C-alpha positions in Angstrom: -0.1 0.0 0.0 1.2 3.6 -0.5 2.9 5.5 2.4 1.9 9.3 2.9 4.8 10.8 3.5 6.2 13.6 6.0 5.5 14.3 9.4 1.8 14.9 10.8 0.4 18.0 13.3 -2.1 15.1 15.0 -2.2 11.5 14.9 -5.3 9.6 16.6 -5.4 5.9 16.8 -9.0 4.4 18.6 -9.5 0.9 18.9 -6.3 0.0 16.9 -4.3 -1.8 20.0 -6.5 -5.3 20.1 -4.1 -7.4 17.9 -0.7 -7.1 19.8 0.9 -9.0 16.2 0.5 -5.3 14.9 1.9 -3.0 17.8 5.5 -3.0 15.6 4.0 -1.4 12.4 1.7 1.2 14.6 4.7 1.8 16.9 6.7 2.2 13.1 3.8 4.4 11.9 3.5 7.1 14.3 7.4 7.2 14.8 7.7 7.5 11.1 5.2 10.2 11.0 5.6 12.0 14.6 7.9 15.3 14.7 8.7 17.4 18.0 5.1 19.0 18.1 2.9 16.5 16.7 0.4 15.5 18.9 -0.5 11.6 19.2 -4.0 10.5 21.0 -4.6 6.9 21.5 -7.5 5.3 22.9 -8.8 2.0 23.4 -11.1 -0.6 25.4 -9.6 -2.7 27.8 -9.1 -6.2 26.5 -7.8 -9.0 28.1 -5.8 -12.4 27.0 -5.6 -15.1 29.3 -6.2 -12.7 33.0 -3.6 -10.4 31.3 -4.3 -7.0 29.7 -2.3 -6.9 26.8 -2.4 -2.7 25.9 0.4 -2.3 28.6 2.8 -4.4 25.6 1.9 -1.5 23.6 3.1 1.1 25.5 6.3 -1.1 26.3 7.1 -0.9 22.6 6.3 2.5 22.5 8.2 3.8 24.8 11.2 1.7 23.4 10.9 3.3 20.2 11.2 7.1 22.0 7.9 7.8 22.3 6.7 8.8 26.2 3.0 8.2 27.3 0.5 10.3 29.8 -2.9 9.1 31.1 -5.5 11.7 30.0 -8.9 9.8 30.7 -10.3 6.6 32.1 -14.2 6.1 31.4 -16.5 3.3 31.1 -19.1 2.8 28.2 -22.6 2.1 28.3 -21.9 -1.6 28.2 -19.5 -1.2 31.2 -16.4 -1.7 30.0 -13.0 0.6 30.6 -11.4 2.3 28.0 -8.5 4.6 28.4 -7.2 7.8 26.7 -3.3 7.9 26.1 -1.1 10.9 24.8 2.5 10.5 23.3 5.0 12.3 22.4 8.4 11.9 21.0 11.1 12.2 23.6 13.6 15.3 23.2 16.8 14.8 22.3 19.1 13.9 25.8 15.7 13.4 27.3 16.1 11.3 30.0 15.7 6.9 29.1 15.0 6.0 32.9 11.5 7.1 33.2 9.7 5.2 35.8 7.8 1.6 34.6 4.9 0.9 32.8 2.1 0.3 34.7 -1.0 -0.9 33.2 -3.5 -0.9 33.7 -3.3 2.5 36.0 -3.5 1.8 39.8 -6.7 2.0 41.5 -5.9 5.2 43.2 -5.7 6.7 40.1 -8.8 5.5 38.5 -10.8 6.7 41.7 -8.8 10.3 41.2 -10.4 10.3 37.8 -14.3 10.9 36.4 -15.2 7.2 35.3 -18.6 7.2 32.9 -20.6 10.8 32.6 -19.9 13.9 30.8 
């Protein structure tokens, strides 16, 4: 398929991290098109596989590729599924690679501080 060239101002991914075999290609695509000022937003419904949360692996791969993540929201669908929204950004040149470990899902204390459901 054709690849759109250049850097993008905004990258939005919704429900694109449910198949782990595509994480490397997704991370590569984000890296290829993200510049220092690119706003990257990713959102997904929490999914489990063999009792384990899978989306943390995406965050680990993104971090290994030079991105940092910040949890922006947690919400609940009408069907009681938990959804997470993260903003990713390229790490700056020389920015410390020793970020705290990825904790996924976020700790319950943090979830209580956020507004779940509703507007």
